PyMOL Python script that loads the backbone (N, CA, C, O; Angstrom):
from pymol import cmd

cmd.read_pdbstr("""\
ATOM      1  N   ILE A   1      -5.064  -1.986 -10.107  1.00  0.00           N
ATOM      2  CA  ILE A   1      -5.085  -1.526  -9.450  1.00  0.00           C
ATOM      3  C   ILE A   1      -4.100  -1.605  -8.338  1.00  0.00           C
ATOM      4  O   ILE A   1      -4.554  -2.479  -7.599  1.00  0.00           O
ATOM      5  N   ARG A   2      -3.085  -1.193  -7.871  1.00  0.00           N
ATOM      6  CA  ARG A   2      -2.483  -1.234  -6.641  1.00  0.00           C
ATOM      7  C   ARG A   2      -3.408  -1.140  -5.234  1.00  0.00           C
ATOM      8  O   ARG A   2      -4.351  -0.358  -5.356  1.00  0.00           O
ATOM      9  N   GLN A   3      -3.311  -1.753  -4.012  1.00  0.00           N
ATOM     10  CA  GLN A   3      -3.789  -1.782  -2.935  1.00  0.00           C
ATOM     11  C   GLN A   3      -4.105  -0.407  -2.556  1.00  0.00           C
ATOM     12  O   GLN A   3      -5.251  -0.034  -2.303  1.00  0.00           O
ATOM     13  N   GLU A   4      -2.729   0.586  -2.510  1.00  0.00           N
ATOM     14  CA  GLU A   4      -2.448   1.714  -1.740  1.00  0.00           C
ATOM     15  C   GLU A   4      -2.779   3.008  -2.832  1.00  0.00           C
ATOM     16  O   GLU A   4      -2.360   4.127  -2.536  1.00  0.00           O
ATOM     17  N   ASN A   5      -3.572   2.794  -4.138  1.00  0.00           N
ATOM     18  CA  ASN A   5      -4.212   3.634  -5.008  1.00  0.00           C
ATOM     19  C   ASN A   5      -5.704   3.172  -4.882  1.00  0.00           C
ATOM     20  O   ASN A   5      -6.239   3.121  -5.990  1.00  0.00           O
ATOM     21  N   LEU A   6      -6.323   2.906  -4.098  1.00  0.00           N
ATOM     22  CA  LEU A   6      -7.931   2.432  -3.860  1.00  0.00           C
ATOM     23  C   LEU A   6      -8.759   3.368  -4.139  1.00  0.00           C
ATOM     24  O   LEU A   6      -9.879   3.236  -4.632  1.00  0.00           O
ATOM     25  N   ASP A   7      -7.999   4.733  -3.698  1.00  0.00           N
ATOM     26  CA  ASP A   7      -9.145   5.975  -4.053  1.00  0.00           C
ATOM     27  C   ASP A   7      -8.957   6.518  -5.335  1.00  0.00           C
ATOM     28  O   ASP A   7      -9.706   7.409  -5.733  1.00  0.00           O
ATOM     29  N   GLU A   8      -7.957   6.041  -6.089  1.00  0.00           N
ATOM     30  CA  GLU A   8      -8.305   6.480  -7.487  1.00  0.00           C
ATOM     31  C   GLU A   8      -8.925   5.313  -8.453  1.00  0.00           C
ATOM     32  O   GLU A   8      -8.888   5.349  -9.683  1.00  0.00           O
ATOM     33  N   ALA A   9      -9.392   4.471  -7.811  1.00  0.00           N
ATOM     34  CA  ALA A   9      -9.627   3.206  -8.664  1.00  0.00           C
ATOM     35  C   ALA A   9     -10.980   3.514  -9.603  1.00  0.00           C
ATOM     36  O   ALA A   9     -10.856   2.900 -10.663  1.00  0.00           O
ATOM     37  N   ALA A  10     -12.096   4.190  -9.557  1.00  0.00           N
ATOM     38  CA  ALA A  10     -13.012   4.592  -9.842  1.00  0.00           C
ATOM     39  C   ALA A  10     -12.714   5.395 -11.381  1.00  0.00           C
ATOM     40  O   ALA A  10     -13.320   5.178 -12.430  1.00  0.00           O
ATOM     41  N   THR A  11     -11.654   6.322 -11.169  1.00  0.00           N
ATOM     42  CA  THR A  11     -11.071   7.171 -11.937  1.00  0.00           C
ATOM     43  C   THR A  11     -10.666   5.884 -13.102  1.00  0.00           C
ATOM     44  O   THR A  11     -11.169   5.800 -14.222  1.00  0.00           O
ATOM     45  N   TRP A  12      -9.839   5.119 -12.638  1.00  0.00           N
ATOM     46  CA  TRP A  12      -9.084   4.354 -13.674  1.00  0.00           C
ATOM     47  C   TRP A  12     -10.093   3.289 -14.386  1.00  0.00           C
ATOM     48  O   TRP A  12     -10.110   2.964 -15.573  1.00  0.00           O
ATOM     49  N   LEU A  13     -10.943   2.830 -13.306  1.00  0.00           N
ATOM     50  CA  LEU A  13     -12.144   1.783 -13.822  1.00  0.00           C
ATOM     51  C   LEU A  13     -12.727   2.119 -14.846  1.00  0.00           C
ATOM     52  O   LEU A  13     -12.864   1.348 -15.796  1.00  0.00           O
ATOM     53  N   SER A  14     -13.388   3.912 -14.825  1.00  0.00           N
ATOM     54  CA  SER A  14     -14.118   4.340 -15.900  1.00  0.00           C
ATOM     55  C   SER A  14     -13.334   4.471 -16.820  1.00  0.00           C
ATOM     56  O   SER A  14     -13.911   4.270 -17.889  1.00  0.00           O
ATOM     57  N   ARG A  15     -11.902   4.800 -16.981  1.00  0.00           N
ATOM     58  CA  ARG A  15     -11.495   4.919 -18.077  1.00  0.00           C
ATOM     59  C   ARG A  15     -11.299   3.382 -19.080  1.00  0.00           C
ATOM     60  O   ARG A  15     -11.308   3.122 -20.283  1.00  0.00           O
ATOM     61  N   PHE A  16     -11.162   2.762 -18.053  1.00  0.00           N
ATOM     62  CA  PHE A  16     -11.095   1.144 -18.457  1.00  0.00           C
ATOM     63  C   PHE A  16     -11.878   0.617 -19.417  1.00  0.00           C
ATOM     64  O   PHE A  16     -11.505   0.170 -20.502  1.00  0.00           O
ATOM     65  N   LEU A  17     -13.214   0.692 -18.897  1.00  0.00           N
ATOM     66  CA  LEU A  17     -14.742  -0.111 -19.118  1.00  0.00           C
ATOM     67  C   LEU A  17     -15.522   0.941 -19.909  1.00  0.00           C
ATOM     68  O   LEU A  17     -16.530   0.626 -20.542  1.00  0.00           O
ATOM     69  N   GLY A  18     -14.958   2.441 -19.863  1.00  0.00           N
ATOM     70  CA  GLY A  18     -15.841   2.936 -20.904  1.00  0.00           C
ATOM     71  C   GLY A  18     -17.052   3.555 -20.438  1.00  0.00           C
ATOM     72  O   GLY A  18     -17.898   4.056 -21.178  1.00  0.00           O
ATOM     73  N   VAL A  19     -17.098   3.508 -19.334  1.00  0.00           N
ATOM     74  CA  VAL A  19     -18.500   3.973 -18.718  1.00  0.00           C
ATOM     75  C   VAL A  19     -18.152   4.530 -17.370  1.00  0.00           C
ATOM     76  O   VAL A  19     -17.030   4.412 -16.877  1.00  0.00           O
ATOM     77  N   PRO A  20     -19.335   5.251 -16.693  1.00  0.00           N
ATOM     78  CA  PRO A  20     -18.866   6.273 -15.666  1.00  0.00           C
ATOM     79  C   PRO A  20     -19.113   5.680 -14.354  1.00  0.00           C
ATOM     80  O   PRO A  20     -20.161   5.060 -14.175  1.00  0.00           O
ATOM     81  N   ILE A  21     -18.062   5.836 -13.212  1.00  0.00           N
ATOM     82  CA  ILE A  21     -18.095   4.876 -12.042  1.00  0.00           C
ATOM     83  C   ILE A  21     -17.912   6.048 -10.910  1.00  0.00           C
ATOM     84  O   ILE A  21     -16.776   6.472 -10.699  1.00  0.00           O
ATOM     85  N   ALA A  22     -18.720   6.426 -10.384  1.00  0.00           N
ATOM     86  CA  ALA A  22     -18.892   7.666  -9.078  1.00  0.00           C
ATOM     87  C   ALA A  22     -17.952   6.892  -8.435  1.00  0.00           C
ATOM     88  O   ALA A  22     -16.833   7.384  -8.582  1.00  0.00           O
ATOM     89  N   SER A  23     -17.950   5.906  -7.798  1.00  0.00           N
ATOM     90  CA  SER A  23     -17.023   5.814  -6.571  1.00  0.00           C
ATOM     91  C   SER A  23     -16.570   3.921  -6.245  1.00  0.00           C
ATOM     92  O   SER A  23     -17.150   3.068  -6.917  1.00  0.00           O
ATOM     93  N   VAL A  24     -15.710   3.580  -5.372  1.00  0.00           N
ATOM     94  CA  VAL A  24     -15.792   2.092  -5.260  1.00  0.00           C
ATOM     95  C   VAL A  24     -15.431   2.205  -3.614  1.00  0.00           C
ATOM     96  O   VAL A  24     -14.512   2.685  -2.950  1.00  0.00           O
ATOM     97  N   ALA A  25     -16.346   1.680  -3.418  1.00  0.00           N
ATOM     98  CA  ALA A  25     -16.566   1.576  -1.648  1.00  0.00           C
ATOM     99  C   ALA A  25     -15.317   0.845  -1.032  1.00  0.00           C
ATOM    100  O   ALA A  25     -14.563   0.092  -1.649  1.00  0.00           O
ATOM    101  N   THR A  26     -15.240   1.163   0.160  1.00  0.00           N
ATOM    102  CA  THR A  26     -14.178   0.644   0.975  1.00  0.00           C
ATOM    103  C   THR A  26     -14.615  -0.169   2.089  1.00  0.00           C
ATOM    104  O   THR A  26     -15.435   0.304   2.876  1.00  0.00           O
ATOM    105  N   ALA A  27     -14.060  -1.590   2.277  1.00  0.00           N
ATOM    106  CA  ALA A  27     -15.138  -2.190   3.674  1.00  0.00           C
ATOM    107  C   ALA A  27     -13.666  -2.639   4.522  1.00  0.00           C
ATOM    108  O   ALA A  27     -12.625  -2.149   4.085  1.00  0.00           O
ATOM    109  N   ASN A  28     -13.601  -3.422   5.539  1.00  0.00           N
ATOM    110  CA  ASN A  28     -12.582  -3.879   6.253  1.00  0.00           C
ATOM    111  C   ASN A  28     -11.305  -3.107   6.937  1.00  0.00           C
ATOM    112  O   ASN A  28     -10.202  -3.524   7.291  1.00  0.00           O
ATOM    113  N   VAL A  29     -11.984  -1.659   6.979  1.00  0.00           N
ATOM    114  CA  VAL A  29     -10.499  -0.746   7.471  1.00  0.00           C
ATOM    115  C   VAL A  29     -10.338  -1.091   8.397  1.00  0.00           C
ATOM    116  O   VAL A  29     -11.336  -1.149   9.117  1.00  0.00           O
ATOM    117  N   GLY A  30      -9.202  -1.472   8.893  1.00  0.00           N
ATOM    118  CA  GLY A  30      -8.524  -2.053   9.979  1.00  0.00           C
ATOM    119  C   GLY A  30      -8.210  -0.581  11.052  1.00  0.00           C
ATOM    120  O   GLY A  30      -7.739  -0.655  12.186  1.00  0.00           O
ATOM    121  N   SER A  31      -8.502   0.353  10.535  1.00  0.00           N
ATOM    122  CA  SER A  31      -8.099   1.756  11.598  1.00  0.00           C
ATOM    123  C   SER A  31      -9.545   2.140  11.584  1.00  0.00           C
ATOM    124  O   SER A  31      -9.758   3.352  11.542  1.00  0.00           O
ATOM    125  N   GLU A  32     -10.612   1.317  11.612  1.00  0.00           N
ATOM    126  CA  GLU A  32     -11.657   2.016  11.679  1.00  0.00           C
ATOM    127  C   GLU A  32     -12.377   0.554  12.520  1.00  0.00           C
ATOM    128  O   GLU A  32     -13.575   0.533  12.803  1.00  0.00           O
ATOM    129  N   LYS A  33     -11.751  -0.219  12.737  1.00  0.00           N
ATOM    130  CA  LYS A  33     -12.051  -1.184  13.795  1.00  0.00           C
ATOM    131  C   LYS A  33     -12.197  -0.943  15.230  1.00  0.00           C
ATOM    132  O   LYS A  33     -12.233   0.231  15.601  1.00  0.00           O
ATOM    133  N   ALA A  34     -12.313  -2.161  16.343  1.00  0.00           N
ATOM    134  CA  ALA A  34     -12.656  -1.632  17.623  1.00  0.00           C
ATOM    135  C   ALA A  34     -10.863  -1.699  17.954  1.00  0.00           C
ATOM    136  O   ALA A  34     -10.357  -1.020  18.847  1.00  0.00           O
ATOM    137  N   TYR A  35     -10.148  -2.537  17.157  1.00  0.00           N
ATOM    138  CA  TYR A  35      -8.384  -2.227  17.297  1.00  0.00           C
ATOM    139  C   TYR A  35      -7.982  -1.403  16.763  1.00  0.00           C
ATOM    140  O   TYR A  35      -6.752  -1.406  16.711  1.00  0.00           O
ATOM    141  N   GLY A  36      -8.639  -0.333  16.119  1.00  0.00           N
ATOM    142  CA  GLY A  36      -8.034   0.643  15.421  1.00  0.00           C
ATOM    143  C   GLY A  36      -6.805   1.358  16.051  1.00  0.00           C
ATOM    144  O   GLY A  36      -5.800   1.631  15.395  1.00  0.00           O
ATOM    145  N   ASP A  37      -6.976   1.674  17.530  1.00  0.00           N
ATOM    146  CA  ASP A  37      -5.744   2.225  18.174  1.00  0.00           C
ATOM    147  C   ASP A  37      -4.629   1.474  18.157  1.00  0.00           C
ATOM    148  O   ASP A  37      -3.523   2.001  18.041  1.00  0.00           O
ATOM    149  N   ARG A  38      -4.769   0.351  18.254  1.00  0.00           N
ATOM    150  CA  ARG A  38      -3.581  -0.662  18.399  1.00  0.00           C
ATOM    151  C   ARG A  38      -3.036  -0.830  17.020  1.00  0.00           C
ATOM    152  O   ARG A  38      -1.869  -0.476  16.851  1.00  0.00           O
ATOM    153  N   TYR A  39      -3.705  -1.318  16.004  1.00  0.00           N
ATOM    154  CA  TYR A  39      -3.460  -1.144  14.620  1.00  0.00           C
ATOM    155  C   TYR A  39      -2.444   0.338  14.000  1.00  0.00           C
ATOM    156  O   TYR A  39      -1.634   0.300  13.075  1.00  0.00           O
ATOM    157  N   ARG A  40      -2.734   1.290  14.663  1.00  0.00           N
ATOM    158  CA  ARG A  40      -2.364   2.635  14.309  1.00  0.00           C
ATOM    159  C   ARG A  40      -0.777   2.333  14.969  1.00  0.00           C
ATOM    160  O   ARG A  40       0.202   2.197  14.236  1.00  0.00           O
ATOM    161  N   ALA A  41      -0.720   2.270  16.194  1.00  0.00           N
ATOM    162  CA  ALA A  41       0.551   2.318  17.159  1.00  0.00           C
ATOM    163  C   ALA A  41       1.531   1.220  16.516  1.00  0.00           C
ATOM    164  O   ALA A  41       2.707   1.501  16.283  1.00  0.00           O
ATOM    165  N   LEU A  42       1.071   0.151  16.282  1.00  0.00           N
ATOM    166  CA  LEU A  42       1.879  -0.641  15.331  1.00  0.00           C
ATOM    167  C   LEU A  42       2.072  -0.351  14.047  1.00  0.00           C
ATOM    168  O   LEU A  42       3.054  -0.788  13.445  1.00  0.00           O
ATOM    169  N   LEU A  43       1.269   0.326  13.545  1.00  0.00           N
ATOM    170  CA  LEU A  43       1.932   0.950  12.239  1.00  0.00           C
ATOM    171  C   LEU A  43       2.929   1.934  12.250  1.00  0.00           C
ATOM    172  O   LEU A  43       3.528   2.178  11.203  1.00  0.00           O
ATOM    173  N   GLU A  44       3.256   2.677  13.533  1.00  0.00           N
ATOM    174  CA  GLU A  44       4.162   3.827  13.668  1.00  0.00           C
ATOM    175  C   GLU A  44       5.183   2.644  14.276  1.00  0.00           C
ATOM    176  O   GLU A  44       6.269   2.601  13.698  1.00  0.00           O
ATOM    177  N   THR A  45       5.062   2.043  14.952  1.00  0.00           N
ATOM    178  CA  THR A  45       6.307   1.305  15.511  1.00  0.00           C
ATOM    179  C   THR A  45       6.971  -0.137  14.716  1.00  0.00           C
ATOM    180  O   THR A  45       8.023  -0.664  15.077  1.00  0.00           O
ATOM    181  N   VAL A  46       6.406  -0.461  13.962  1.00  0.00           N
ATOM    182  CA  VAL A  46       6.891  -1.796  13.776  1.00  0.00           C
ATOM    183  C   VAL A  46       8.114  -1.485  12.528  1.00  0.00           C
ATOM    184  O   VAL A  46       7.994  -0.561  11.724  1.00  0.00           O
ATOM    185  N   ARG A  47       9.043  -2.240  12.543  1.00  0.00           N
ATOM    186  CA  ARG A  47      10.164  -2.254  11.720  1.00  0.00           C
ATOM    187  C   ARG A  47      10.905  -3.539  11.454  1.00  0.00           C
ATOM    188  O   ARG A  47      11.066  -4.425  12.293  1.00  0.00           O
ATOM    189  N   PHE A  48      11.366  -3.562  10.147  1.00  0.00           N
ATOM    190  CA  PHE A  48      11.633  -4.568   9.642  1.00  0.00           C
ATOM    191  C   PHE A  48      13.547  -5.036   9.437  1.00  0.00           C
ATOM    192  O   PHE A  48      14.221  -4.018   9.280  1.00  0.00           O
ATOM    193  N   PRO A  49      14.092  -5.894   9.432  1.00  0.00           N
ATOM    194  CA  PRO A  49      15.327  -5.850   9.440  1.00  0.00           C
ATOM    195  C   PRO A  49      15.792  -5.741   7.940  1.00  0.00           C
ATOM    196  O   PRO A  49      14.812  -5.720   7.194  1.00  0.00           O
ATOM    197  N   PRO A  50      16.921  -5.670   7.316  1.00  0.00           N
ATOM    198  CA  PRO A  50      17.217  -5.442   5.424  1.00  0.00           C
ATOM    199  C   PRO A  50      16.886  -6.719   4.841  1.00  0.00           C
ATOM    200  O   PRO A  50      16.657  -6.564   3.641  1.00  0.00           O
ATOM    201  N   ALA A  51      16.751  -8.115   5.270  1.00  0.00           N
ATOM    202  CA  ALA A  51      16.980  -9.362   4.939  1.00  0.00           C
ATOM    203  C   ALA A  51      15.314  -9.583   4.376  1.00  0.00           C
ATOM    204  O   ALA A  51      14.929 -10.177   3.368  1.00  0.00           O
ATOM    205  N   VAL A  52      14.374  -8.740   5.622  1.00  0.00           N
ATOM    206  CA  VAL A  52      12.972  -9.293   5.149  1.00  0.00           C
ATOM    207  C   VAL A  52      12.819  -8.400   4.131  1.00  0.00           C
ATOM    208  O   VAL A  52      12.611  -8.879   3.016  1.00  0.00           O
ATOM    209  N   LEU A  53      12.891  -6.813   4.288  1.00  0.00           N
ATOM    210  CA  LEU A  53      12.602  -5.838   3.091  1.00  0.00           C
ATOM    211  C   LEU A  53      13.202  -6.450   1.771  1.00  0.00           C
ATOM    212  O   LEU A  53      12.498  -6.504   0.763  1.00  0.00           O
ATOM    213  N   ASP A  54      14.425  -6.887   1.772  1.00  0.00           N
ATOM    214  CA  ASP A  54      15.473  -7.490   0.407  1.00  0.00           C
ATOM    215  C   ASP A  54      14.296  -8.460  -0.103  1.00  0.00           C
ATOM    216  O   ASP A  54      13.712  -8.242  -1.165  1.00  0.00           O
ATOM    217  N   GLU A  55      13.939  -9.738   0.880  1.00  0.00           N
ATOM    218  CA  GLU A  55      12.886 -10.382   0.210  1.00  0.00           C
ATOM    219  C   GLU A  55      11.544 -10.234  -0.341  1.00  0.00           C
ATOM    220  O   GLU A  55      11.052 -10.974  -1.192  1.00  0.00           O
ATOM    221  N   ALA A  56      11.028  -9.300   0.164  1.00  0.00           N
ATOM    222  CA  ALA A  56       9.410  -8.698  -0.289  1.00  0.00           C
ATOM    223  C   ALA A  56       9.743  -7.633  -1.430  1.00  0.00           C
ATOM    224  O   ALA A  56       9.112  -7.683  -2.486  1.00  0.00           O
ATOM    225  N   TYR A  57      10.818  -6.586  -1.206  1.00  0.00           N
ATOM    226  CA  TYR A  57      10.889  -5.846  -2.352  1.00  0.00           C
ATOM    227  C   TYR A  57      12.215  -6.136  -3.566  1.00  0.00           C
ATOM    228  O   TYR A  57      12.712  -5.186  -4.170  1.00  0.00           O
ATOM    229  N   GLY A  58      12.628  -7.449  -3.773  1.00  0.00           N
ATOM    230  CA  GLY A  58      13.457  -8.096  -4.573  1.00  0.00           C
ATOM    231  C   GLY A  58      12.795  -8.744  -5.370  1.00  0.00           C
ATOM    232  O   GLY A  58      13.480  -9.165  -6.302  1.00  0.00           O
ATOM    233  N   THR A  59      11.329  -9.116  -5.426  1.00  0.00           N
ATOM    234  CA  THR A  59      10.399  -9.816  -6.334  1.00  0.00           C
ATOM    235  C   THR A  59      10.609  -9.295  -7.483  1.00  0.00           C
ATOM    236  O   THR A  59      10.910  -8.139  -7.780  1.00  0.00           O
ATOM    237  N   ARG A  60      10.407 -10.365  -8.232  1.00  0.00           N
ATOM    238  CA  ARG A  60      10.003  -9.592  -9.676  1.00  0.00           C
ATOM    239  C   ARG A  60       8.709  -8.966  -9.763  1.00  0.00           C
ATOM    240  O   ARG A  60       8.458  -8.090 -10.592  1.00  0.00           O
ATOM    241  N   PHE A  61       7.606  -9.550  -8.635  1.00  0.00           N
ATOM    242  CA  PHE A  61       6.542  -8.843  -8.882  1.00  0.00           C
ATOM    243  C   PHE A  61       6.570  -7.012  -7.917  1.00  0.00           C
ATOM    244  O   PHE A  61       5.933  -5.984  -8.148  1.00  0.00           O
ATOM    245  N   ALA A  62       7.192  -7.211  -7.281  1.00  0.00           N
ATOM    246  CA  ALA A  62       7.481  -5.930  -6.591  1.00  0.00           C
ATOM    247  C   ALA A  62       8.327  -4.576  -7.954  1.00  0.00           C
ATOM    248  O   ALA A  62       7.945  -3.475  -8.350  1.00  0.00           O
ATOM    249  N   ARG A  63       9.437  -5.344  -8.240  1.00  0.00           N
ATOM    250  CA  ARG A  63       9.851  -4.633  -9.249  1.00  0.00           C
ATOM    251  C   ARG A  63       9.184  -4.371 -10.270  1.00  0.00           C
ATOM    252  O   ARG A  63       9.714  -3.573 -11.043  1.00  0.00           O
ATOM    253  N   HIS A  64       7.750  -4.949 -10.667  1.00  0.00           N
ATOM    254  CA  HIS A  64       6.952  -4.682 -11.947  1.00  0.00           C
ATOM    255  C   HIS A  64       5.686  -3.691 -11.439  1.00  0.00           C
ATOM    256  O   HIS A  64       5.112  -3.000 -12.281  1.00  0.00           O
ATOM    257  N   PHE A  65       5.438  -3.668 -10.578  1.00  0.00           N
ATOM    258  CA  PHE A  65       4.344  -3.152 -10.146  1.00  0.00           C
ATOM    259  C   PHE A  65       4.813  -1.854  -9.330  1.00  0.00           C
ATOM    260  O   PHE A  65       3.921  -1.090  -8.962  1.00  0.00           O
ATOM    261  N   TYR A  66       6.162  -1.541  -9.015  1.00  0.00           N
ATOM    262  CA  TYR A  66       6.894  -0.510  -8.214  1.00  0.00           C
ATOM    263  C   TYR A  66       7.919   0.422  -8.836  1.00  0.00           C
ATOM    264  O   TYR A  66       9.016  -0.135  -8.819  1.00  0.00           O
ATOM    265  N   ALA A  67       7.971   1.563  -9.348  1.00  0.00           N
ATOM    266  CA  ALA A  67       9.034   1.826  -9.681  1.00  0.00           C
ATOM    267  C   ALA A  67      10.213   2.340  -8.575  1.00  0.00           C
ATOM    268  O   ALA A  67       9.741   3.134  -7.762  1.00  0.00           O
ATOM    269  N   PRO A  68      11.280   2.122  -8.432  1.00  0.00           N
ATOM    270  CA  PRO A  68      12.449   1.947  -7.894  1.00  0.00           C
ATOM    271  C   PRO A  68      12.387   3.048  -6.752  1.00  0.00           C
ATOM    272  O   PRO A  68      12.480   2.777  -5.555  1.00  0.00           O
ATOM    273  N   GLU A  69      12.215   4.351  -7.282  1.00  0.00           N
ATOM    274  CA  GLU A  69      12.295   5.412  -5.910  1.00  0.00           C
ATOM    275  C   GLU A  69      11.087   4.836  -5.287  1.00  0.00           C
ATOM    276  O   GLU A  69      11.359   4.924  -4.089  1.00  0.00           O
ATOM    277  N   GLU A  70       9.830   4.261  -5.382  1.00  0.00           N
ATOM    278  CA  GLU A  70       8.970   4.171  -4.637  1.00  0.00           C
ATOM    279  C   GLU A  70       9.292   2.851  -3.608  1.00  0.00           C
ATOM    280  O   GLU A  70       9.053   2.715  -2.408  1.00  0.00           O
ATOM    281  N   LEU A  71       9.894   1.995  -4.527  1.00  0.00           N
ATOM    282  CA  LEU A  71      10.575   0.526  -3.471  1.00  0.00           C
ATOM    283  C   LEU A  71      11.754   1.355  -2.335  1.00  0.00           C
ATOM    284  O   LEU A  71      11.797   1.103  -1.131  1.00  0.00           O
ATOM    285  N   ALA A  72      12.275   1.943  -2.745  1.00  0.00           N
ATOM    286  CA  ALA A  72      13.008   2.779  -1.634  1.00  0.00           C
ATOM    287  C   ALA A  72      12.279   3.528  -0.645  1.00  0.00           C
ATOM    288  O   ALA A  72      12.538   3.501   0.559  1.00  0.00           O
ATOM    289  N   ALA A  73      11.408   4.165  -1.154  1.00  0.00           N
ATOM    290  CA  ALA A  73      10.633   4.898  -0.217  1.00  0.00           C
ATOM    291  C   ALA A  73       9.845   3.689   0.926  1.00  0.00           C
ATOM    292  O   ALA A  73       9.631   3.978   2.103  1.00  0.00           O
ATOM    293  N   PHE A  74       9.534   2.510   0.396  1.00  0.00           N
ATOM    294  CA  PHE A  74       8.971   1.547   0.968  1.00  0.00           C
ATOM    295  C   PHE A  74       9.858   1.089   1.876  1.00  0.00           C
ATOM    296  O   PHE A  74       9.454   0.972   3.033  1.00  0.00           O
ATOM    297  N   ARG A  75      11.178   0.751   1.572  1.00  0.00           N
ATOM    298  CA  ARG A  75      12.739   0.478   2.387  1.00  0.00           C
ATOM    299  C   ARG A  75      12.332   1.381   3.530  1.00  0.00           C
ATOM    300  O   ARG A  75      11.830   0.935   4.562  1.00  0.00           O
ATOM    301  N   ALA A  76      12.564   2.662   3.316  1.00  0.00           N
ATOM    302  CA  ALA A  76      12.635   3.681   3.850  1.00  0.00           C
ATOM    303  C   ALA A  76      11.766   3.754   5.228  1.00  0.00           C
ATOM    304  O   ALA A  76      12.183   4.132   6.323  1.00  0.00           O
ATOM    305  N   ARG A  77      10.690   3.380   4.960  1.00  0.00           N
ATOM    306  CA  ARG A  77       9.527   3.370   5.808  1.00  0.00           C
ATOM    307  C   ARG A  77       9.506   2.417   6.718  1.00  0.00           C
ATOM    308  O   ARG A  77       9.391   2.556   7.936  1.00  0.00           O
ATOM    309  N   TRP A  78       9.612   1.490   6.136  1.00  0.00           N
ATOM    310  CA  TRP A  78       9.490   0.367   6.875  1.00  0.00           C
ATOM    311  C   TRP A  78      10.909  -0.350   7.962  1.00  0.00           C
ATOM    312  O   TRP A  78      10.850  -1.099   8.937  1.00  0.00           O
ATOM    313  N   SER A  79      12.136   0.308   7.230  1.00  0.00           N
ATOM    314  CA  SER A  79      12.980   0.130   8.225  1.00  0.00           C
ATOM    315  C   SER A  79      13.417   1.174   9.626  1.00  0.00           C
ATOM    316  O   SER A  79      14.219   1.051  10.552  1.00  0.00           O
ATOM    317  N   GLY A  80      12.604   2.042   9.288  1.00  0.00           N
ATOM    318  CA  GLY A  80      12.600   3.124  10.063  1.00  0.00           C
ATOM    319  C   GLY A  80      13.662   4.508   9.682  1.00  0.00           C
ATOM    320  O   GLY A  80      14.111   5.345  10.464  1.00  0.00           O
ATOM    321  N   LEU A  81      13.822   4.411   8.483  1.00  0.00           N
ATOM    322  CA  LEU A  81      14.927   5.606   8.178  1.00  0.00           C
ATOM    323  C   LEU A  81      14.141   6.973   7.404  1.00  0.00           C
ATOM    324  O   LEU A  81      14.629   8.025   6.989  1.00  0.00           O
ATOM    325  N   SER A  82      12.569   6.417   7.406  1.00  0.00           N
ATOM    326  CA  SER A  82      12.279   7.951   6.920  1.00  0.00           C
ATOM    327  C   SER A  82      11.782   8.573   7.974  1.00  0.00           C
ATOM    328  O   SER A  82      11.466   9.760   7.899  1.00  0.00           O
TER     329      SER A  82
END
""", "prot")
cmd.dss("prot")
cmd.show_as("cartoon", "prot")
cmd.util.cbc("prot")
cmd.orient("prot")
């Protein structure tokens, strides 16, 4: 289960384990902390150079867990092109 798909975790875990799971609790949510406003502002403004994105999204793990169109969307989001 990918971190960004945790809202679907109960469904997938239920299917995998063969038992009903109502929900999976979330914890340590940055946007809900005292610094939440600063965290949101950072996410809205931070951008990374192409070399950093190449290193992050060019790994075999990134290519294994994400489809090419997902990686392209991540690159666009974090480079400021989205």
